[in-house]
PyMOL Python script that loads the backbone (N, CA, C, O; Angstrom):
from pymol import cmd

cmd.read_pdbstr("""\
ATOM      1  N   MET A   1      32.933  -2.761   2.668  1.00  0.00           N
ATOM      2  CA  MET A   1      32.618  -1.549   1.921  1.00  0.00           C
ATOM      3  C   MET A   1      33.585  -1.106   0.906  1.00  0.00           C
ATOM      4  O   MET A   1      34.732  -0.945   1.324  1.00  0.00           O
ATOM      5  N   ASP A   2      33.357  -0.863  -0.396  1.00  0.00           N
ATOM      6  CA  ASP A   2      34.200  -0.703  -1.461  1.00  0.00           C
ATOM      7  C   ASP A   2      34.644   0.795  -1.427  1.00  0.00           C
ATOM      8  O   ASP A   2      33.920   1.780  -1.566  1.00  0.00           O
ATOM      9  N   SER A   3      36.067   0.750  -1.201  1.00  0.00           N
ATOM     10  CA  SER A   3      36.660   2.056  -0.729  1.00  0.00           C
ATOM     11  C   SER A   3      36.513   3.164  -1.848  1.00  0.00           C
ATOM     12  O   SER A   3      36.605   4.374  -1.640  1.00  0.00           O
ATOM     13  N   ASN A   4      36.229   2.460  -3.270  1.00  0.00           N
ATOM     14  CA  ASN A   4      36.179   3.352  -4.346  1.00  0.00           C
ATOM     15  C   ASN A   4      34.875   4.208  -4.345  1.00  0.00           C
ATOM     16  O   ASN A   4      34.780   5.232  -5.022  1.00  0.00           O
ATOM     17  N   LEU A   5      33.867   3.731  -3.544  1.00  0.00           N
ATOM     18  CA  LEU A   5      32.667   4.081  -3.580  1.00  0.00           C
ATOM     19  C   LEU A   5      32.786   5.841  -2.713  1.00  0.00           C
ATOM     20  O   LEU A   5      33.459   5.965  -1.690  1.00  0.00           O
ATOM     21  N   LYS A   6      32.181   6.797  -3.214  1.00  0.00           N
ATOM     22  CA  LYS A   6      32.190   8.151  -2.205  1.00  0.00           C
ATOM     23  C   LYS A   6      30.998   8.004  -1.294  1.00  0.00           C
ATOM     24  O   LYS A   6      29.898   7.547  -1.605  1.00  0.00           O
ATOM     25  N   VAL A   7      31.329   8.394  -0.292  1.00  0.00           N
ATOM     26  CA  VAL A   7      30.152   8.562   0.731  1.00  0.00           C
ATOM     27  C   VAL A   7      29.256   9.571   0.248  1.00  0.00           C
ATOM     28  O   VAL A   7      29.596  10.583  -0.367  1.00  0.00           O
ATOM     29  N   GLY A   8      27.880   9.174   0.620  1.00  0.00           N
ATOM     30  CA  GLY A   8      26.941  10.242   0.086  1.00  0.00           C
ATOM     31  C   GLY A   8      26.614  10.322  -1.321  1.00  0.00           C
ATOM     32  O   GLY A   8      25.970  11.306  -1.683  1.00  0.00           O
ATOM     33  N   VAL A   9      26.976   9.380  -2.246  1.00  0.00           N
ATOM     34  CA  VAL A   9      26.749   9.089  -3.590  1.00  0.00           C
ATOM     35  C   VAL A   9      25.436   8.708  -4.022  1.00  0.00           C
ATOM     36  O   VAL A   9      25.378   7.505  -4.280  1.00  0.00           O
ATOM     37  N   ASP A  10      24.231   9.410  -4.207  1.00  0.00           N
ATOM     38  CA  ASP A  10      23.021   8.883  -4.473  1.00  0.00           C
ATOM     39  C   ASP A  10      22.938   7.910  -5.699  1.00  0.00           C
ATOM     40  O   ASP A  10      22.864   8.353  -6.845  1.00  0.00           O
ATOM     41  N   ILE A  11      22.951   6.586  -5.423  1.00  0.00           N
ATOM     42  CA  ILE A  11      22.866   5.516  -6.236  1.00  0.00           C
ATOM     43  C   ILE A  11      21.713   5.652  -6.854  1.00  0.00           C
ATOM     44  O   ILE A  11      21.837   5.716  -8.077  1.00  0.00           O
ATOM     45  N   THR A  12      20.478   5.729  -6.398  1.00  0.00           N
ATOM     46  CA  THR A  12      19.214   5.785  -7.342  1.00  0.00           C
ATOM     47  C   THR A  12      19.016   6.707  -8.046  1.00  0.00           C
ATOM     48  O   THR A  12      18.226   6.533  -8.974  1.00  0.00           O
ATOM     49  N   SER A  13      19.765   8.260  -7.845  1.00  0.00           N
ATOM     50  CA  SER A  13      19.749   9.113  -8.911  1.00  0.00           C
ATOM     51  C   SER A  13      20.677   8.982 -10.024  1.00  0.00           C
ATOM     52  O   SER A  13      20.467   9.504 -11.119  1.00  0.00           O
ATOM     53  N   THR A  14      21.747   8.253  -9.732  1.00  0.00           N
ATOM     54  CA  THR A  14      22.707   7.890 -10.729  1.00  0.00           C
ATOM     55  C   THR A  14      21.867   7.097 -11.596  1.00  0.00           C
ATOM     56  O   THR A  14      21.615   7.564 -12.707  1.00  0.00           O
ATOM     57  N   GLN A  15      21.401   5.991 -11.274  1.00  0.00           N
ATOM     58  CA  GLN A  15      20.480   4.987 -11.861  1.00  0.00           C
ATOM     59  C   GLN A  15      19.724   5.591 -12.784  1.00  0.00           C
ATOM     60  O   GLN A  15      19.780   5.261 -13.969  1.00  0.00           O
ATOM     61  N   ARG A  16      18.950   6.527 -12.340  1.00  0.00           N
ATOM     62  CA  ARG A  16      17.999   7.139 -13.041  1.00  0.00           C
ATOM     63  C   ARG A  16      18.307   7.908 -14.186  1.00  0.00           C
ATOM     64  O   ARG A  16      17.687   7.999 -15.246  1.00  0.00           O
ATOM     65  N   ALA A  17      19.430   8.489 -13.791  1.00  0.00           N
ATOM     66  CA  ALA A  17      20.243   9.561 -14.964  1.00  0.00           C
ATOM     67  C   ALA A  17      20.660   8.575 -15.908  1.00  0.00           C
ATOM     68  O   ALA A  17      20.287   8.763 -17.066  1.00  0.00           O
ATOM     69  N   SER A  18      21.429   7.454 -15.641  1.00  0.00           N
ATOM     70  CA  SER A  18      21.775   6.440 -16.478  1.00  0.00           C
ATOM     71  C   SER A  18      20.584   5.806 -17.389  1.00  0.00           C
ATOM     72  O   SER A  18      20.759   5.822 -18.607  1.00  0.00           O
ATOM     73  N   MET A  19      19.703   5.395 -17.006  1.00  0.00           N
ATOM     74  CA  MET A  19      18.621   4.695 -17.638  1.00  0.00           C
ATOM     75  C   MET A  19      17.963   5.777 -18.622  1.00  0.00           C
ATOM     76  O   MET A  19      17.589   5.379 -19.725  1.00  0.00           O
ATOM     77  N   LEU A  20      17.792   7.233 -18.249  1.00  0.00           N
ATOM     78  CA  LEU A  20      17.597   8.165 -19.076  1.00  0.00           C
ATOM     79  C   LEU A  20      18.058   8.377 -20.254  1.00  0.00           C
ATOM     80  O   LEU A  20      17.397   8.478 -21.288  1.00  0.00           O
ATOM     81  N   ARG A  21      19.576   8.473 -20.089  1.00  0.00           N
ATOM     82  CA  ARG A  21      20.551   8.450 -20.912  1.00  0.00           C
ATOM     83  C   ARG A  21      20.439   7.169 -22.052  1.00  0.00           C
ATOM     84  O   ARG A  21      20.494   7.298 -23.275  1.00  0.00           O
ATOM     85  N   MET A  22      20.278   5.996 -21.340  1.00  0.00           N
ATOM     86  CA  MET A  22      20.088   4.734 -22.459  1.00  0.00           C
ATOM     87  C   MET A  22      19.084   4.918 -23.143  1.00  0.00           C
ATOM     88  O   MET A  22      19.216   4.610 -24.327  1.00  0.00           O
ATOM     89  N   GLY A  23      17.706   5.477 -22.707  1.00  0.00           N
ATOM     90  CA  GLY A  23      16.605   5.784 -23.263  1.00  0.00           C
ATOM     91  C   GLY A  23      16.845   6.914 -24.570  1.00  0.00           C
ATOM     92  O   GLY A  23      16.384   6.770 -25.702  1.00  0.00           O
ATOM     93  N   GLN A  24      17.562   7.890 -24.165  1.00  0.00           N
ATOM     94  CA  GLN A  24      18.085   8.864 -25.220  1.00  0.00           C
ATOM     95  C   GLN A  24      18.856   8.178 -26.403  1.00  0.00           C
ATOM     96  O   GLN A  24      18.649   8.395 -27.597  1.00  0.00           O
ATOM     97  N   ASN A  25      19.641   7.441 -25.952  1.00  0.00           N
ATOM     98  CA  ASN A  25      20.477   6.964 -26.859  1.00  0.00           C
ATOM     99  C   ASN A  25      19.830   5.940 -27.868  1.00  0.00           C
ATOM    100  O   ASN A  25      20.083   5.907 -29.072  1.00  0.00           O
ATOM    101  N   TRP A  26      18.947   5.098 -27.192  1.00  0.00           N
ATOM    102  CA  TRP A  26      18.017   4.379 -27.884  1.00  0.00           C
ATOM    103  C   TRP A  26      17.363   5.175 -28.898  1.00  0.00           C
ATOM    104  O   TRP A  26      17.571   4.785 -30.047  1.00  0.00           O
ATOM    105  N   GLN A  27      16.790   5.964 -28.794  1.00  0.00           N
ATOM    106  CA  GLN A  27      15.930   7.151 -29.724  1.00  0.00           C
ATOM    107  C   GLN A  27      16.702   7.506 -30.445  1.00  0.00           C
ATOM    108  O   GLN A  27      16.370   7.374 -31.623  1.00  0.00           O
ATOM    109  N   LYS A  28      18.096   8.125 -30.186  1.00  0.00           N
ATOM    110  CA  LYS A  28      18.664   8.833 -31.243  1.00  0.00           C
ATOM    111  C   LYS A  28      19.305   7.663 -32.254  1.00  0.00           C
ATOM    112  O   LYS A  28      19.639   8.009 -33.387  1.00  0.00           O
ATOM    113  N   LEU A  29      19.455   6.431 -31.877  1.00  0.00           N
ATOM    114  CA  LEU A  29      19.891   5.582 -32.794  1.00  0.00           C
ATOM    115  C   LEU A  29      18.619   4.876 -33.580  1.00  0.00           C
ATOM    116  O   LEU A  29      18.701   3.856 -34.264  1.00  0.00           O
ATOM    117  N   GLY A  30      17.578   5.551 -33.361  1.00  0.00           N
ATOM    118  CA  GLY A  30      16.208   5.031 -34.024  1.00  0.00           C
ATOM    119  C   GLY A  30      15.603   3.507 -33.534  1.00  0.00           C
ATOM    120  O   GLY A  30      14.743   2.871 -34.143  1.00  0.00           O
ATOM    121  N   LYS A  31      16.203   3.143 -32.421  1.00  0.00           N
ATOM    122  CA  LYS A  31      15.767   1.893 -31.702  1.00  0.00           C
ATOM    123  C   LYS A  31      14.664   2.453 -30.719  1.00  0.00           C
ATOM    124  O   LYS A  31      14.883   2.757 -29.547  1.00  0.00           O
ATOM    125  N   LEU A  32      13.382   2.549 -31.399  1.00  0.00           N
ATOM    126  CA  LEU A  32      12.215   3.329 -30.654  1.00  0.00           C
ATOM    127  C   LEU A  32      11.800   2.198 -29.726  1.00  0.00           C
ATOM    128  O   LEU A  32      11.654   2.499 -28.541  1.00  0.00           O
ATOM    129  N   ASN A  33      11.590   0.947 -30.096  1.00  0.00           N
ATOM    130  CA  ASN A  33      10.805   0.178 -29.278  1.00  0.00           C
ATOM    131  C   ASN A  33      11.663  -0.062 -27.570  1.00  0.00           C
ATOM    132  O   ASN A  33      11.101  -0.232 -26.488  1.00  0.00           O
ATOM    133  N   GLN A  34      12.958  -0.004 -27.820  1.00  0.00           N
ATOM    134  CA  GLN A  34      13.778  -0.133 -26.731  1.00  0.00           C
ATOM    135  C   GLN A  34      13.996   1.063 -26.080  1.00  0.00           C
ATOM    136  O   GLN A  34      14.504   1.013 -24.960  1.00  0.00           O
ATOM    137  N   ALA A  35      13.649   2.356 -26.669  1.00  0.00           N
ATOM    138  CA  ALA A  35      13.785   3.511 -26.020  1.00  0.00           C
ATOM    139  C   ALA A  35      12.186   3.728 -25.284  1.00  0.00           C
ATOM    140  O   ALA A  35      12.064   4.352 -24.230  1.00  0.00           O
ATOM    141  N   ILE A  36      11.181   3.202 -25.909  1.00  0.00           N
ATOM    142  CA  ILE A  36       9.900   3.438 -25.299  1.00  0.00           C
ATOM    143  C   ILE A  36       9.853   2.579 -23.995  1.00  0.00           C
ATOM    144  O   ILE A  36       9.321   2.973 -22.957  1.00  0.00           O
ATOM    145  N   ASN A  37      10.453   1.387 -24.148  1.00  0.00           N
ATOM    146  CA  ASN A  37      10.598   0.365 -22.913  1.00  0.00           C
ATOM    147  C   ASN A  37      11.269   1.112 -21.773  1.00  0.00           C
ATOM    148  O   ASN A  37      10.718   1.178 -20.675  1.00  0.00           O
ATOM    149  N   THR A  38      12.549   1.726 -22.031  1.00  0.00           N
ATOM    150  CA  THR A  38      13.176   2.275 -21.336  1.00  0.00           C
ATOM    151  C   THR A  38      12.572   3.284 -20.399  1.00  0.00           C
ATOM    152  O   THR A  38      12.546   3.219 -19.170  1.00  0.00           O
ATOM    153  N   TYR A  39      12.040   4.332 -21.262  1.00  0.00           N
ATOM    154  CA  TYR A  39      11.115   5.273 -20.878  1.00  0.00           C
ATOM    155  C   TYR A  39      10.019   4.769 -19.671  1.00  0.00           C
ATOM    156  O   TYR A  39      10.015   5.086 -18.482  1.00  0.00           O
ATOM    157  N   LEU A  40       9.276   4.047 -20.265  1.00  0.00           N
ATOM    158  CA  LEU A  40       8.152   3.547 -19.294  1.00  0.00           C
ATOM    159  C   LEU A  40       8.625   3.133 -18.259  1.00  0.00           C
ATOM    160  O   LEU A  40       8.013   3.482 -17.249  1.00  0.00           O
ATOM    161  N   ARG A  41       9.895   2.225 -18.055  1.00  0.00           N
ATOM    162  CA  ARG A  41      10.407   1.665 -16.997  1.00  0.00           C
ATOM    163  C   ARG A  41      10.568   2.865 -16.036  1.00  0.00           C
ATOM    164  O   ARG A  41      10.028   2.794 -14.932  1.00  0.00           O
ATOM    165  N   ILE A  42      11.199   3.844 -16.343  1.00  0.00           N
ATOM    166  CA  ILE A  42      11.671   5.118 -15.646  1.00  0.00           C
ATOM    167  C   ILE A  42      10.408   5.680 -14.966  1.00  0.00           C
ATOM    168  O   ILE A  42      10.310   5.880 -13.756  1.00  0.00           O
ATOM    169  N   ILE A  43       9.403   5.925 -15.936  1.00  0.00           N
ATOM    170  CA  ILE A  43       8.140   6.436 -15.233  1.00  0.00           C
ATOM    171  C   ILE A  43       7.322   5.345 -14.140  1.00  0.00           C
ATOM    172  O   ILE A  43       6.602   5.761 -13.233  1.00  0.00           O
ATOM    173  N   GLN A  44       7.518   4.221 -14.345  1.00  0.00           N
ATOM    174  CA  GLN A  44       6.723   3.321 -13.509  1.00  0.00           C
ATOM    175  C   GLN A  44       7.733   3.088 -12.330  1.00  0.00           C
ATOM    176  O   GLN A  44       7.196   2.769 -11.269  1.00  0.00           O
ATOM    177  N   GLU A  45       9.104   3.191 -12.328  1.00  0.00           N
ATOM    178  CA  GLU A  45      10.027   2.796 -10.971  1.00  0.00           C
ATOM    179  C   GLU A  45      10.098   4.072 -10.319  1.00  0.00           C
ATOM    180  O   GLU A  45      10.189   3.978  -9.095  1.00  0.00           O
ATOM    181  N   ASN A  46      10.081   5.259 -10.791  1.00  0.00           N
ATOM    182  CA  ASN A  46      10.728   6.662 -10.283  1.00  0.00           C
ATOM    183  C   ASN A  46       9.523   7.655 -10.653  1.00  0.00           C
ATOM    184  O   ASN A  46       9.787   8.547 -11.460  1.00  0.00           O
ATOM    185  N   PRO A  47       8.288   7.582 -10.158  1.00  0.00           N
ATOM    186  CA  PRO A  47       7.461   8.583 -10.343  1.00  0.00           C
ATOM    187  C   PRO A  47       7.687   9.913  -9.584  1.00  0.00           C
ATOM    188  O   PRO A  47       8.319   9.897  -8.528  1.00  0.00           O
ATOM    189  N   GLY A  48       7.299  10.805  -9.976  1.00  0.00           N
ATOM    190  CA  GLY A  48       7.511  12.202  -9.608  1.00  0.00           C
ATOM    191  C   GLY A  48       8.963  12.660  -9.643  1.00  0.00           C
ATOM    192  O   GLY A  48       9.275  13.593  -8.903  1.00  0.00           O
ATOM    193  N   THR A  49       9.776  12.167 -10.335  1.00  0.00           N
ATOM    194  CA  THR A  49      11.228  12.576 -10.405  1.00  0.00           C
ATOM    195  C   THR A  49      11.486  13.446 -11.794  1.00  0.00           C
ATOM    196  O   THR A  49      10.682  13.450 -12.725  1.00  0.00           O
ATOM    197  N   SER A  50      12.505  14.047 -11.787  1.00  0.00           N
ATOM    198  CA  SER A  50      12.695  14.982 -13.230  1.00  0.00           C
ATOM    199  C   SER A  50      12.957  13.985 -14.221  1.00  0.00           C
ATOM    200  O   SER A  50      12.649  14.277 -15.376  1.00  0.00           O
ATOM    201  N   GLU A  51      13.611  12.544 -13.930  1.00  0.00           N
ATOM    202  CA  GLU A  51      13.972  11.788 -15.028  1.00  0.00           C
ATOM    203  C   GLU A  51      12.370  11.207 -15.488  1.00  0.00           C
ATOM    204  O   GLU A  51      12.123  10.948 -16.666  1.00  0.00           O
ATOM    205  N   SER A  52      11.577  11.084 -14.644  1.00  0.00           N
ATOM    206  CA  SER A  52      10.262  10.524 -15.078  1.00  0.00           C
ATOM    207  C   SER A  52       9.625  11.740 -16.210  1.00  0.00           C
ATOM    208  O   SER A  52       9.242  11.458 -17.346  1.00  0.00           O
ATOM    209  N   GLU A  53       9.616  12.956 -15.688  1.00  0.00           N
ATOM    210  CA  GLU A  53       9.093  13.838 -16.355  1.00  0.00           C
ATOM    211  C   GLU A  53       9.758  14.182 -17.801  1.00  0.00           C
ATOM    212  O   GLU A  53       9.164  14.767 -18.706  1.00  0.00           O
ATOM    213  N   GLU A  54      11.095  13.713 -17.854  1.00  0.00           N
ATOM    214  CA  GLU A  54      11.751  14.048 -19.185  1.00  0.00           C
ATOM    215  C   GLU A  54      11.391  12.600 -19.780  1.00  0.00           C
ATOM    216  O   GLU A  54      11.391  12.552 -21.010  1.00  0.00           O
ATOM    217  N   ALA A  55      11.125  11.563 -19.183  1.00  0.00           N
ATOM    218  CA  ALA A  55      10.731  10.353 -19.897  1.00  0.00           C
ATOM    219  C   ALA A  55       9.492  10.503 -20.551  1.00  0.00           C
ATOM    220  O   ALA A  55       9.391  10.178 -21.734  1.00  0.00           O
ATOM    221  N   LYS A  56       8.509  10.970 -19.900  1.00  0.00           N
ATOM    222  CA  LYS A  56       7.313  11.425 -20.441  1.00  0.00           C
ATOM    223  C   LYS A  56       7.296  12.520 -21.652  1.00  0.00           C
ATOM    224  O   LYS A  56       6.438  12.477 -22.534  1.00  0.00           O
ATOM    225  N   ALA A  57       8.059  13.248 -21.619  1.00  0.00           N
ATOM    226  CA  ALA A  57       8.245  14.258 -22.684  1.00  0.00           C
ATOM    227  C   ALA A  57       8.693  13.402 -23.951  1.00  0.00           C
ATOM    228  O   ALA A  57       8.085  13.662 -24.989  1.00  0.00           O
ATOM    229  N   ALA A  58       9.521  12.571 -23.997  1.00  0.00           N
ATOM    230  CA  ALA A  58      10.186  11.818 -24.842  1.00  0.00           C
ATOM    231  C   ALA A  58       9.281  10.801 -25.406  1.00  0.00           C
ATOM    232  O   ALA A  58       9.363  10.394 -26.565  1.00  0.00           O
ATOM    233  N   LEU A  59       8.550  10.468 -24.672  1.00  0.00           N
ATOM    234  CA  LEU A  59       7.353   9.407 -25.085  1.00  0.00           C
ATOM    235  C   LEU A  59       6.503  10.346 -25.898  1.00  0.00           C
ATOM    236  O   LEU A  59       6.224   9.991 -27.043  1.00  0.00           O
ATOM    237  N   LEU A  60       6.070  11.464 -25.465  1.00  0.00           N
ATOM    238  CA  LEU A  60       5.119  12.072 -26.220  1.00  0.00           C
ATOM    239  C   LEU A  60       5.878  12.677 -27.537  1.00  0.00           C
ATOM    240  O   LEU A  60       5.174  12.820 -28.536  1.00  0.00           O
ATOM    241  N   GLU A  61       6.930  12.956 -27.601  1.00  0.00           N
ATOM    242  CA  GLU A  61       7.782  13.247 -28.905  1.00  0.00           C
ATOM    243  C   GLU A  61       7.958  11.977 -29.892  1.00  0.00           C
ATOM    244  O   GLU A  61       8.052  12.038 -31.118  1.00  0.00           O
ATOM    245  N   ILE A  62       7.980  10.896 -29.145  1.00  0.00           N
ATOM    246  CA  ILE A  62       8.174   9.714 -30.289  1.00  0.00           C
ATOM    247  C   ILE A  62       6.583   9.620 -30.859  1.00  0.00           C
ATOM    248  O   ILE A  62       6.351   9.456 -32.057  1.00  0.00           O
ATOM    249  N   ALA A  63       5.523   9.745 -29.843  1.00  0.00           N
ATOM    250  CA  ALA A  63       4.248   9.476 -30.514  1.00  0.00           C
ATOM    251  C   ALA A  63       3.816  10.566 -31.388  1.00  0.00           C
ATOM    252  O   ALA A  63       3.126  10.303 -32.372  1.00  0.00           O
ATOM    253  N   ALA A  64       4.165  11.785 -31.112  1.00  0.00           N
ATOM    254  CA  ALA A  64       4.145  12.713 -32.111  1.00  0.00           C
ATOM    255  C   ALA A  64       4.356  12.650 -33.493  1.00  0.00           C
ATOM    256  O   ALA A  64       3.598  12.952 -34.415  1.00  0.00           O
ATOM    257  N   GLY A  65       5.989  12.026 -33.504  1.00  0.00           N
ATOM    258  CA  GLY A  65       6.580  11.505 -34.652  1.00  0.00           C
ATOM    259  C   GLY A  65       5.772  10.618 -35.414  1.00  0.00           C
ATOM    260  O   GLY A  65       5.635  10.788 -36.626  1.00  0.00           O
ATOM    261  N   PHE A  66       5.150   9.558 -34.719  1.00  0.00           N
ATOM    262  CA  PHE A  66       4.317   8.680 -35.368  1.00  0.00           C
ATOM    263  C   PHE A  66       3.152   9.145 -36.117  1.00  0.00           C
ATOM    264  O   PHE A  66       2.905   8.810 -37.275  1.00  0.00           O
ATOM    265  N   GLU A  67       2.356  10.034 -35.305  1.00  0.00           N
ATOM    266  CA  GLU A  67       1.430  10.592 -35.798  1.00  0.00           C
ATOM    267  C   GLU A  67       1.713  11.584 -37.032  1.00  0.00           C
ATOM    268  O   GLU A  67       0.779  11.884 -37.775  1.00  0.00           O
ATOM    269  N   ARG A  68       2.990  12.087 -37.245  1.00  0.00           N
ATOM    270  CA  ARG A  68       3.145  13.076 -38.504  1.00  0.00           C
ATOM    271  C   ARG A  68       3.460  12.063 -39.860  1.00  0.00           C
ATOM    272  O   ARG A  68       3.421  12.313 -41.065  1.00  0.00           O
ATOM    273  N   GLU A  69       3.777  10.850 -39.133  1.00  0.00           N
ATOM    274  CA  GLU A  69       4.232   9.761 -40.293  1.00  0.00           C
ATOM    275  C   GLU A  69       2.902   9.091 -40.542  1.00  0.00           C
ATOM    276  O   GLU A  69       2.972   8.156 -41.339  1.00  0.00           O
ATOM    277  N   GLY A  70       1.739   9.342 -40.059  1.00  0.00           N
ATOM    278  CA  GLY A  70       0.371   8.894 -40.301  1.00  0.00           C
ATOM    279  C   GLY A  70       0.617   7.346 -39.505  1.00  0.00           C
ATOM    280  O   GLY A  70      -0.035   6.532 -40.159  1.00  0.00           O
ATOM    281  N   ARG A  71       1.169   6.792 -38.584  1.00  0.00           N
ATOM    282  CA  ARG A  71       1.044   5.835 -37.860  1.00  0.00           C
ATOM    283  C   ARG A  71       0.642   5.765 -36.684  1.00  0.00           C
ATOM    284  O   ARG A  71       1.311   5.483 -35.689  1.00  0.00           O
ATOM    285  N   TYR A  72      -1.015   6.146 -36.783  1.00  0.00           N
ATOM    286  CA  TYR A  72      -1.642   6.518 -35.717  1.00  0.00           C
ATOM    287  C   TYR A  72      -1.772   5.049 -34.587  1.00  0.00           C
ATOM    288  O   TYR A  72      -1.814   5.193 -33.365  1.00  0.00           O
ATOM    289  N   TYR A  73      -1.803   4.201 -35.013  1.00  0.00           N
ATOM    290  CA  TYR A  73      -1.779   3.057 -34.356  1.00  0.00           C
ATOM    291  C   TYR A  73      -0.660   2.924 -33.183  1.00  0.00           C
ATOM    292  O   TYR A  73      -0.834   2.439 -32.065  1.00  0.00           O
ATOM    293  N   LEU A  74       0.287   3.366 -33.611  1.00  0.00           N
ATOM    294  CA  LEU A  74       1.848   3.160 -32.768  1.00  0.00           C
ATOM    295  C   LEU A  74       1.670   4.341 -32.016  1.00  0.00           C
ATOM    296  O   LEU A  74       2.003   4.198 -30.840  1.00  0.00           O
ATOM    297  N   ALA A  75       1.207   5.578 -32.349  1.00  0.00           N
ATOM    298  CA  ALA A  75       0.892   6.599 -31.339  1.00  0.00           C
ATOM    299  C   ALA A  75      -0.017   6.320 -30.145  1.00  0.00           C
ATOM    300  O   ALA A  75       0.206   6.526 -28.952  1.00  0.00           O
ATOM    301  N   ILE A  76      -1.115   5.795 -30.755  1.00  0.00           N
ATOM    302  CA  ILE A  76      -2.261   5.467 -29.733  1.00  0.00           C
ATOM    303  C   ILE A  76      -1.534   4.593 -28.689  1.00  0.00           C
ATOM    304  O   ILE A  76      -1.797   4.801 -27.504  1.00  0.00           O
ATOM    305  N   ASP A  77      -0.623   3.612 -29.025  1.00  0.00           N
ATOM    306  CA  ASP A  77      -0.127   2.472 -28.368  1.00  0.00           C
ATOM    307  C   ASP A  77       0.640   3.347 -27.226  1.00  0.00           C
ATOM    308  O   ASP A  77       0.427   3.199 -26.022  1.00  0.00           O
ATOM    309  N   ILE A  78       1.362   4.078 -27.659  1.00  0.00           N
ATOM    310  CA  ILE A  78       2.297   4.959 -26.608  1.00  0.00           C
ATOM    311  C   ILE A  78       1.270   5.587 -25.780  1.00  0.00           C
ATOM    312  O   ILE A  78       1.260   5.232 -24.601  1.00  0.00           O
ATOM    313  N   TYR A  79       0.382   6.469 -26.164  1.00  0.00           N
ATOM    314  CA  TYR A  79      -0.706   6.984 -25.216  1.00  0.00           C
ATOM    315  C   TYR A  79      -1.239   6.266 -24.137  1.00  0.00           C
ATOM    316  O   TYR A  79      -1.325   6.639 -22.967  1.00  0.00           O
ATOM    317  N   ASP A  80      -1.679   4.931 -24.762  1.00  0.00           N
ATOM    318  CA  ASP A  80      -2.288   4.012 -23.964  1.00  0.00           C
ATOM    319  C   ASP A  80      -1.109   3.558 -22.783  1.00  0.00           C
ATOM    320  O   ASP A  80      -1.374   3.670 -21.586  1.00  0.00           O
ATOM    321  N   ARG A  81      -0.103   3.161 -23.146  1.00  0.00           N
ATOM    322  CA  ARG A  81       0.873   2.618 -22.216  1.00  0.00           C
ATOM    323  C   ARG A  81       1.402   3.578 -21.354  1.00  0.00           C
ATOM    324  O   ARG A  81       1.762   3.222 -20.232  1.00  0.00           O
ATOM    325  N   LEU A  82       1.512   4.841 -21.737  1.00  0.00           N
ATOM    326  CA  LEU A  82       1.754   5.992 -20.699  1.00  0.00           C
ATOM    327  C   LEU A  82       0.856   6.297 -19.828  1.00  0.00           C
ATOM    328  O   LEU A  82       1.188   6.762 -18.738  1.00  0.00           O
ATOM    329  N   SER A  83      -0.545   6.068 -20.191  1.00  0.00           N
ATOM    330  CA  SER A  83      -1.542   6.402 -19.388  1.00  0.00           C
ATOM    331  C   SER A  83      -1.569   5.268 -18.185  1.00  0.00           C
ATOM    332  O   SER A  83      -1.872   5.483 -17.012  1.00  0.00           O
ATOM    333  N   ALA A  84      -1.230   4.179 -18.692  1.00  0.00           N
ATOM    334  CA  ALA A  84      -1.662   3.136 -17.844  1.00  0.00           C
ATOM    335  C   ALA A  84      -0.238   2.970 -16.661  1.00  0.00           C
ATOM    336  O   ALA A  84      -0.269   2.392 -15.574  1.00  0.00           O
ATOM    337  N   SER A  85       0.745   3.563 -17.195  1.00  0.00           N
ATOM    338  CA  SER A  85       2.143   3.540 -16.323  1.00  0.00           C
ATOM    339  C   SER A  85       2.095   4.658 -15.459  1.00  0.00           C
ATOM    340  O   SER A  85       2.974   4.755 -14.602  1.00  0.00           O
ATOM    341  N   VAL A  86       1.029   5.695 -15.562  1.00  0.00           N
ATOM    342  CA  VAL A  86       1.183   6.782 -14.675  1.00  0.00           C
ATOM    343  C   VAL A  86      -0.413   6.699 -13.672  1.00  0.00           C
ATOM    344  O   VAL A  86      -0.787   7.574 -12.890  1.00  0.00           O
ATOM    345  N   ALA A  87      -1.026   5.608 -13.937  1.00  0.00           N
ATOM    346  CA  ALA A  87      -2.706   5.486 -13.222  1.00  0.00           C
ATOM    347  C   ALA A  87      -1.998   4.801 -12.008  1.00  0.00           C
ATOM    348  O   ALA A  87      -2.660   4.420 -11.042  1.00  0.00           O
TER     349      ALA A  87
END
""", "prot")
cmd.dss("prot")
cmd.show_as("cartoon", "prot")
cmd.util.cbc("prot")
cmd.orient("prot")
């Protein structure tokens, strides 16, 4: 066992938080496709977690931005993918 690892560290929680930060960073950089895919992965792999809820909110924010820009097909795609990921 690696002596640098602390006993009791929740690796899964740390991974979820890291993935959420990656999605947020992609979103801030305008790399929306990468952000969307990261958020969807969080939702699919970690249902019911706070990170999953934050990822859903971020996806809805991105979709709303597409709607404001008149890019309805992209907004609908996000809604469809989000719906499929929580079904």
